[in-house]
Biopython code that builds the backbone (N, CA, C, O; Angstrom):
import numpy as np
from Bio.PDB.StructureBuilder import StructureBuilder

atoms = [
    (1, "UNK", "N", (157.144, -50.770, 148.838)),
    (1, "UNK", "CA", (156.150, -50.097, 149.110)),
    (1, "UNK", "C", (155.995, -48.833, 147.938)),
    (1, "UNK", "O", (155.092, -48.624, 147.127)),
    (2, "UNK", "N", (157.442, -47.991, 148.248)),
    (2, "UNK", "CA", (157.684, -46.859, 147.184)),
    (2, "UNK", "C", (157.593, -47.407, 145.716)),
    (2, "UNK", "O", (157.120, -46.780, 144.768)),
    (3, "UNK", "N", (158.119, -48.677, 145.671)),
    (3, "UNK", "CA", (157.892, -48.974, 143.896)),
    (3, "UNK", "C", (156.761, -49.363, 143.419)),
    (3, "UNK", "O", (156.428, -49.461, 142.238)),
    (4, "UNK", "N", (156.073, -49.619, 144.518)),
    (4, "UNK", "CA", (154.361, -49.477, 143.906)),
    (4, "UNK", "C", (153.520, -48.520, 143.959)),
    (4, "UNK", "O", (152.324, -48.616, 143.683)),
    (5, "UNK", "N", (154.183, -47.392, 144.371)),
    (5, "UNK", "CA", (153.477, -46.354, 144.472)),
    (5, "UNK", "C", (154.275, -45.769, 143.350)),
    (5, "UNK", "O", (153.871, -44.609, 143.266)),
    (6, "UNK", "N", (155.096, -45.945, 142.545)),
    (6, "UNK", "CA", (155.855, -45.045, 141.663)),
    (6, "UNK", "C", (155.080, -45.632, 140.492)),
    (6, "UNK", "O", (154.934, -45.042, 139.421)),
    (7, "UNK", "N", (154.658, -46.677, 140.737)),
    (7, "UNK", "CA", (154.098, -47.817, 139.456)),
    (7, "UNK", "C", (152.932, -47.124, 139.447)),
    (7, "UNK", "O", (152.850, -46.869, 138.246)),
    (8, "UNK", "N", (152.049, -46.679, 139.912)),
    (8, "UNK", "CA", (150.474, -46.175, 140.047)),
    (8, "UNK", "C", (150.561, -44.819, 139.712)),
    (8, "UNK", "O", (149.806, -44.342, 138.865)),
    (9, "UNK", "N", (151.745, -43.880, 140.525)),
    (9, "UNK", "CA", (151.467, -42.501, 140.026)),
    (9, "UNK", "C", (153.239, -41.875, 139.915)),
    (9, "UNK", "O", (154.265, -42.240, 140.490)),
    (10, "UNK", "N", (153.021, -41.018, 139.106)),
    (10, "UNK", "CA", (154.683, -40.580, 139.182)),
    (10, "UNK", "C", (154.681, -38.585, 138.778)),
    (10, "UNK", "O", (153.483, -38.308, 138.834)),
    (11, "UNK", "N", (155.202, -37.704, 138.551)),
    (11, "UNK", "CA", (155.070, -36.364, 138.743)),
    (11, "UNK", "C", (156.110, -35.718, 137.703)),
    (11, "UNK", "O", (157.104, -36.430, 137.552)),
    (12, "UNK", "N", (156.110, -34.683, 137.047)),
    (12, "UNK", "CA", (156.709, -33.703, 136.641)),
    (12, "UNK", "C", (156.310, -32.698, 136.406)),
    (12, "UNK", "O", (155.486, -32.342, 135.563)),
    (13, "UNK", "N", (157.082, -31.947, 137.422)),
    (13, "UNK", "CA", (156.154, -30.451, 137.524)),
    (13, "UNK", "C", (155.145, -30.603, 137.804)),
    (13, "UNK", "O", (154.969, -31.592, 138.516)),
    (14, "UNK", "N", (153.887, -29.762, 137.443)),
    (14, "UNK", "CA", (152.335, -29.954, 137.651)),
    (14, "UNK", "C", (151.609, -30.613, 137.102)),
    (14, "UNK", "O", (150.415, -30.318, 137.143)),
    (15, "UNK", "N", (152.109, -31.919, 136.274)),
    (15, "UNK", "CA", (151.547, -32.660, 135.607)),
    (15, "UNK", "C", (151.853, -33.957, 136.480)),
    (15, "UNK", "O", (152.941, -33.995, 137.053)),
    (16, "UNK", "N", (150.921, -35.078, 136.628)),
    (16, "UNK", "CA", (150.850, -36.527, 137.550)),
    (16, "UNK", "C", (150.426, -37.364, 136.510)),
    (16, "UNK", "O", (149.481, -37.193, 135.741)),
    (17, "UNK", "N", (151.285, -38.355, 136.575)),
    (17, "UNK", "CA", (150.887, -39.102, 135.424)),
    (17, "UNK", "C", (150.320, -40.039, 136.263)),
    (17, "UNK", "O", (150.625, -40.113, 137.453)),
    (18, "UNK", "N", (149.416, -40.849, 135.657)),
    (18, "UNK", "CA", (148.821, -41.864, 136.667)),
    (18, "UNK", "C", (148.941, -43.532, 136.062)),
    (18, "UNK", "O", (148.340, -43.660, 134.996)),
    (19, "UNK", "N", (149.252, -44.124, 136.297)),
    (19, "UNK", "CA", (149.656, -45.615, 136.108)),
    (19, "UNK", "C", (150.855, -45.849, 134.837)),
    (19, "UNK", "O", (150.728, -46.766, 134.025)),
    (20, "UNK", "N", (151.793, -45.071, 134.808)),
    (20, "UNK", "CA", (153.074, -45.341, 134.497)),
    (20, "UNK", "C", (153.546, -46.710, 134.216)),
    (20, "UNK", "O", (153.898, -47.120, 133.110)),
    (21, "UNK", "N", (153.517, -47.463, 135.457)),
    (21, "UNK", "CA", (154.363, -48.686, 134.770)),
    (21, "UNK", "C", (153.470, -49.804, 135.681)),
    (21, "UNK", "O", (154.076, -50.507, 136.489)),
    (22, "UNK", "N", (152.441, -49.897, 135.565)),
    (22, "UNK", "CA", (150.749, -50.532, 136.180)),
    (22, "UNK", "C", (150.712, -51.952, 134.840)),
    (22, "UNK", "O", (150.769, -51.758, 133.626)),
    (23, "UNK", "N", (150.602, -53.338, 135.547)),
    (23, "UNK", "CA", (150.330, -54.092, 134.835)),
    (23, "UNK", "C", (148.782, -54.035, 134.600)),
    (23, "UNK", "O", (147.868, -54.208, 135.407)),
    (24, "UNK", "N", (148.762, -53.842, 133.713)),
    (24, "UNK", "CA", (146.852, -54.486, 133.083)),
    (24, "UNK", "C", (146.335, -55.413, 134.261)),
    (24, "UNK", "O", (145.460, -55.024, 135.033)),
    (25, "UNK", "N", (146.999, -56.808, 134.363)),
    (25, "UNK", "CA", (146.771, -57.476, 135.119)),
    (25, "UNK", "C", (146.064, -57.360, 136.404)),
    (25, "UNK", "O", (144.998, -57.849, 136.777)),
    (26, "UNK", "N", (147.197, -56.339, 137.184)),
    (26, "UNK", "CA", (147.063, -56.602, 138.626)),
    (26, "UNK", "C", (145.888, -55.575, 138.808)),
    (26, "UNK", "O", (145.954, -54.499, 138.213)),
    (27, "UNK", "N", (144.556, -55.946, 139.806)),
    (27, "UNK", "CA", (143.523, -55.247, 139.974)),
    (27, "UNK", "C", (144.269, -53.893, 141.729)),
    (27, "UNK", "O", (144.857, -54.106, 142.789)),
    (28, "UNK", "N", (143.992, -53.269, 141.364)),
    (28, "UNK", "CA", (144.168, -52.126, 143.047)),
    (28, "UNK", "C", (143.478, -51.436, 143.330)),
    (28, "UNK", "O", (143.010, -50.630, 142.525)),
    (29, "UNK", "N", (143.139, -51.479, 144.593)),
    (29, "UNK", "CA", (142.725, -49.788, 145.172)),
    (29, "UNK", "C", (143.508, -48.805, 145.555)),
    (29, "UNK", "O", (144.177, -49.286, 146.469)),
    (30, "UNK", "N", (143.842, -47.627, 145.383)),
    (30, "UNK", "CA", (144.485, -46.677, 146.000)),
    (30, "UNK", "C", (144.215, -45.041, 146.145)),
    (30, "UNK", "O", (143.237, -44.380, 145.797)),
    (31, "UNK", "N", (145.064, -44.767, 146.588)),
    (31, "UNK", "CA", (144.621, -43.384, 147.711)),
    (31, "UNK", "C", (145.978, -42.866, 147.393)),
    (31, "UNK", "O", (146.740, -43.311, 148.252)),
    (32, "UNK", "N", (146.584, -42.163, 146.586)),
    (32, "UNK", "CA", (147.893, -41.738, 146.680)),
    (32, "UNK", "C", (148.140, -39.732, 146.794)),
    (32, "UNK", "O", (147.351, -38.901, 146.343)),
    (33, "UNK", "N", (149.122, -39.516, 147.338)),
    (33, "UNK", "CA", (149.299, -37.962, 147.660)),
    (33, "UNK", "C", (149.967, -37.729, 146.893)),
    (33, "UNK", "O", (150.807, -38.582, 146.606)),
    (34, "UNK", "N", (149.952, -36.822, 146.372)),
    (34, "UNK", "CA", (150.825, -36.159, 145.033)),
    (34, "UNK", "C", (150.692, -34.274, 145.315)),
    (34, "UNK", "O", (149.944, -33.610, 146.031)),
    (35, "UNK", "N", (151.756, -33.918, 144.408)),
    (35, "UNK", "CA", (152.337, -32.485, 145.250)),
    (35, "UNK", "C", (150.999, -31.577, 144.601)),
    (35, "UNK", "O", (150.117, -31.694, 143.750)),
    (36, "UNK", "N", (151.378, -30.837, 145.375)),
    (36, "UNK", "CA", (149.989, -29.032, 145.432)),
    (36, "UNK", "C", (149.247, -29.795, 146.149)),
    (36, "UNK", "O", (148.243, -29.988, 145.464)),
    (37, "UNK", "N", (149.114, -30.523, 147.442)),
    (37, "UNK", "CA", (148.077, -30.871, 148.332)),
    (37, "UNK", "C", (146.872, -31.942, 147.338)),
    (37, "UNK", "O", (145.695, -32.056, 147.681)),
    (38, "UNK", "N", (147.276, -32.420, 146.493)),
    (38, "UNK", "CA", (146.232, -33.287, 145.960)),
    (38, "UNK", "C", (146.676, -34.746, 146.045)),
    (38, "UNK", "O", (147.772, -35.278, 145.869)),
    (39, "UNK", "N", (145.329, -35.277, 146.412)),
    (39, "UNK", "CA", (144.984, -36.579, 146.480)),
    (39, "UNK", "C", (144.229, -37.426, 145.271)),
    (39, "UNK", "O", (143.035, -37.247, 145.035)),
    (40, "UNK", "N", (144.893, -38.194, 144.665)),
    (40, "UNK", "CA", (144.249, -39.128, 143.468)),
    (40, "UNK", "C", (144.287, -40.661, 144.336)),
    (40, "UNK", "O", (145.283, -41.176, 144.844)),
    (41, "UNK", "N", (142.898, -41.186, 144.323)),
    (41, "UNK", "CA", (141.923, -41.781, 144.455)),
    (41, "UNK", "C", (141.513, -42.661, 143.426)),
    (41, "UNK", "O", (141.139, -41.963, 142.483)),
    (42, "UNK", "N", (141.408, -43.834, 143.169)),
    (42, "UNK", "CA", (140.668, -44.697, 142.315)),
    (42, "UNK", "C", (140.732, -46.562, 142.477)),
    (42, "UNK", "O", (141.097, -47.148, 143.496)),
    (43, "UNK", "N", (140.257, -47.246, 141.141)),
    (43, "UNK", "CA", (140.878, -48.436, 141.129)),
    (43, "UNK", "C", (140.981, -48.679, 139.576)),
    (43, "UNK", "O", (140.905, -47.926, 138.605)),
    (44, "UNK", "N", (141.205, -50.165, 139.746)),
    (44, "UNK", "CA", (141.561, -50.571, 138.643)),
    (44, "UNK", "C", (141.470, -52.108, 138.905)),
    (44, "UNK", "O", (142.044, -52.766, 139.773)),
    (45, "UNK", "N", (140.445, -52.585, 137.759)),
    (45, "UNK", "CA", (139.478, -53.529, 138.199)),
    (45, "UNK", "C", (139.379, -54.780, 136.266)),
    (45, "UNK", "O", (138.457, -54.454, 135.518)),
    (46, "UNK", "N", (140.063, -55.659, 135.903)),
    (46, "UNK", "CA", (140.186, -56.273, 134.845)),
    (46, "UNK", "C", (141.027, -55.222, 133.768)),
    (46, "UNK", "O", (140.700, -55.346, 132.587)),
    (47, "UNK", "N", (142.035, -54.245, 134.070)),
    (47, "UNK", "CA", (142.097, -53.466, 132.885)),
    (47, "UNK", "C", (142.078, -52.353, 132.564)),
    (47, "UNK", "O", (142.713, -51.662, 131.768)),
    (48, "UNK", "N", (140.842, -52.125, 133.638)),
    (48, "UNK", "CA", (140.304, -50.888, 133.574)),
    (48, "UNK", "C", (140.372, -49.958, 134.729)),
    (48, "UNK", "O", (140.020, -50.345, 135.844)),
    (49, "UNK", "N", (140.829, -48.683, 134.512)),
    (49, "UNK", "CA", (141.222, -47.659, 135.156)),
    (49, "UNK", "C", (138.997, -47.186, 135.885)),
    (49, "UNK", "O", (138.384, -46.812, 134.885)),
    (50, "UNK", "N", (138.395, -47.181, 136.689)),
    (50, "UNK", "CA", (137.362, -46.869, 137.306)),
    (50, "UNK", "C", (137.434, -45.907, 138.206)),
    (50, "UNK", "O", (138.490, -45.758, 138.821)),
    (51, "UNK", "N", (136.133, -44.926, 138.498)),
    (51, "UNK", "CA", (136.281, -44.385, 140.124)),
    (51, "UNK", "C", (137.107, -43.658, 140.630)),
    (51, "UNK", "O", (137.299, -43.436, 141.826)),
    (52, "UNK", "N", (138.171, -42.843, 138.809)),
    (52, "UNK", "CA", (139.240, -41.702, 139.782)),
    (52, "UNK", "C", (138.739, -41.100, 140.147)),
    (52, "UNK", "O", (137.604, -40.976, 139.686)),
    (53, "UNK", "N", (139.132, -40.297, 141.183)),
    (53, "UNK", "CA", (139.046, -38.962, 141.760)),
    (53, "UNK", "C", (140.318, -38.437, 142.146)),
    (53, "UNK", "O", (141.339, -39.089, 142.367)),
    (54, "UNK", "N", (140.129, -36.912, 142.223)),
    (54, "UNK", "CA", (140.836, -36.038, 142.271)),
    (54, "UNK", "C", (140.667, -34.750, 143.080)),
    (54, "UNK", "O", (139.751, -33.973, 142.811)),
    (55, "UNK", "N", (141.514, -34.519, 144.039)),
    (55, "UNK", "CA", (141.269, -33.833, 145.210)),
    (55, "UNK", "C", (142.684, -32.935, 145.321)),
    (55, "UNK", "O", (143.844, -33.348, 145.324)),
    (56, "UNK", "N", (142.120, -31.403, 145.423)),
    (56, "UNK", "CA", (140.915, -30.713, 144.993)),
    (56, "UNK", "C", (140.714, -30.940, 143.521)),
    (56, "UNK", "O", (141.653, -31.266, 142.794)),
    (57, "UNK", "N", (139.459, -30.765, 143.073)),
    (57, "UNK", "CA", (139.231, -31.551, 141.335)),
    (57, "UNK", "C", (139.714, -30.301, 140.666)),
    (57, "UNK", "O", (139.373, -30.542, 139.508)),
    (58, "UNK", "N", (140.257, -29.180, 140.639)),
    (58, "UNK", "CA", (141.089, -28.376, 140.142)),
    (58, "UNK", "C", (142.115, -28.603, 139.455)),
    (58, "UNK", "O", (142.596, -27.936, 138.539)),
    (59, "UNK", "N", (142.554, -29.847, 140.046)),
    (59, "UNK", "CA", (143.860, -30.788, 139.399)),
    (59, "UNK", "C", (143.857, -31.951, 138.383)),
    (59, "UNK", "O", (144.730, -32.685, 137.920)),
    (60, "UNK", "N", (142.383, -31.808, 138.209)),
    (60, "UNK", "CA", (141.610, -32.973, 137.606)),
    (60, "UNK", "C", (142.593, -32.677, 136.238)),
    (60, "UNK", "O", (143.677, -33.234, 136.411)),
    (61, "UNK", "N", (142.556, -32.281, 135.515)),
    (61, "UNK", "CA", (143.460, -31.082, 134.587)),
    (61, "UNK", "C", (144.651, -31.463, 133.662)),
    (61, "UNK", "O", (144.922, -31.640, 132.474)),
    (62, "UNK", "N", (145.367, -31.493, 135.277)),
    (62, "UNK", "CA", (146.817, -32.074, 135.096)),
    (62, "UNK", "C", (147.093, -33.328, 135.080)),
    (62, "UNK", "O", (148.227, -33.734, 134.822)),
    (63, "UNK", "N", (145.816, -34.323, 135.429)),
    (63, "UNK", "CA", (146.093, -35.772, 135.395)),
    (63, "UNK", "C", (146.727, -36.625, 134.330)),
    (63, "UNK", "O", (145.741, -37.313, 134.064)),
    (64, "UNK", "N", (147.386, -36.932, 133.775)),
    (64, "UNK", "CA", (146.897, -37.935, 132.710)),
    (64, "UNK", "C", (147.441, -39.261, 132.802)),
    (64, "UNK", "O", (148.397, -39.681, 133.455)),
    (65, "UNK", "N", (146.657, -39.830, 132.030)),
    (65, "UNK", "CA", (146.128, -41.464, 132.355)),
    (65, "UNK", "C", (147.070, -41.919, 131.180)),
    (65, "UNK", "O", (146.781, -41.681, 130.008)),
    (66, "UNK", "N", (147.953, -42.436, 131.470)),
    (66, "UNK", "CA", (149.283, -43.700, 130.767)),
    (66, "UNK", "C", (148.786, -44.172, 129.771)),
    (66, "UNK", "O", (149.305, -44.089, 128.658)),
    (67, "UNK", "N", (147.440, -44.880, 130.077)),
    (67, "UNK", "CA", (146.936, -46.281, 129.445)),
    (67, "UNK", "C", (146.603, -45.719, 128.264)),
    (67, "UNK", "O", (146.840, -46.262, 127.185)),
    (68, "UNK", "N", (145.875, -44.285, 128.430)),
    (68, "UNK", "CA", (145.258, -43.532, 127.123)),
    (68, "UNK", "C", (146.145, -42.820, 126.421)),
    (68, "UNK", "O", (145.612, -41.805, 125.971)),
    (69, "UNK", "N", (147.362, -42.932, 126.115)),
    (69, "UNK", "CA", (148.293, -42.252, 125.760)),
    (69, "UNK", "C", (149.065, -43.301, 124.916)),
    (69, "UNK", "O", (149.172, -44.491, 125.211)),
    (70, "UNK", "N", (149.573, -42.708, 123.854)),
    (70, "UNK", "CA", (150.656, -43.387, 122.931)),
    (70, "UNK", "C", (151.271, -43.570, 123.416)),
    (70, "UNK", "O", (151.597, -42.870, 124.375)),
    (71, "UNK", "N", (152.018, -44.966, 122.970)),
    (71, "UNK", "CA", (153.181, -44.982, 123.260)),
    (71, "UNK", "C", (153.039, -45.748, 125.087)),
    (71, "UNK", "O", (153.811, -46.632, 125.458)),
    (72, "UNK", "N", (152.220, -45.327, 125.749)),
    (72, "UNK", "CA", (152.012, -45.866, 127.096)),
    (72, "UNK", "C", (151.541, -47.259, 127.672)),
    (72, "UNK", "O", (150.800, -47.846, 126.883)),
    (73, "UNK", "N", (151.729, -47.782, 128.585)),
    (73, "UNK", "CA", (151.249, -49.137, 128.944)),
    (73, "UNK", "C", (150.154, -49.871, 127.816)),
    (73, "UNK", "O", (150.047, -50.974, 127.277)),
    (74, "UNK", "N", (149.404, -48.542, 127.804)),
    (74, "UNK", "CA", (148.206, -49.542, 126.606)),
    (74, "UNK", "C", (148.698, -50.132, 125.723)),
    (74, "UNK", "O", (148.432, -51.332, 125.648)),
    (75, "UNK", "N", (149.704, -49.459, 124.603)),
    (75, "UNK", "CA", (150.618, -49.440, 123.599)),
    (75, "UNK", "C", (151.094, -51.124, 123.629)),
    (75, "UNK", "O", (151.014, -51.921, 122.695)),
    (76, "UNK", "N", (151.715, -51.418, 125.299)),
    (76, "UNK", "CA", (152.428, -52.443, 125.100)),
    (76, "UNK", "C", (151.674, -53.277, 125.265)),
    (76, "UNK", "O", (151.923, -54.069, 124.356)),
    (77, "UNK", "N", (150.392, -53.900, 126.179)),
    (77, "UNK", "CA", (149.319, -54.824, 126.197)),
    (77, "UNK", "C", (147.757, -54.253, 125.409)),
    (77, "UNK", "O", (146.773, -54.993, 125.381)),
]
sb = StructureBuilder()
sb.init_structure("model")
sb.init_model(0)
sb.init_chain("A")
sb.init_seg("    ")
for serial, (resi, resn, name, xyz) in enumerate(atoms, 1):
    if name == "N":
        sb.init_residue(resn, " ", resi, " ")
    sb.init_atom(name, np.array(xyz, "f"), 0.0, 1.0, " ", f" {name:<3s}", serial, name[0])
structure = sb.get_structure()
């Protein structure tokens, strides 16, 4: 279970890295707790992240979708 959570979300300092090791072929619904009393919730369907919600909203700027960064999972697939 911890391994799957790490595939969905990792943190470093205040930054929350989303989908750092999640395969695009795998659909998932997730609700995970991150540092700073933060909850990150969303869905992956058909290789796309949909319905992303970050609580509190003020932490949204700390979330990095690794599928949208150069060198992230998107670059491999």
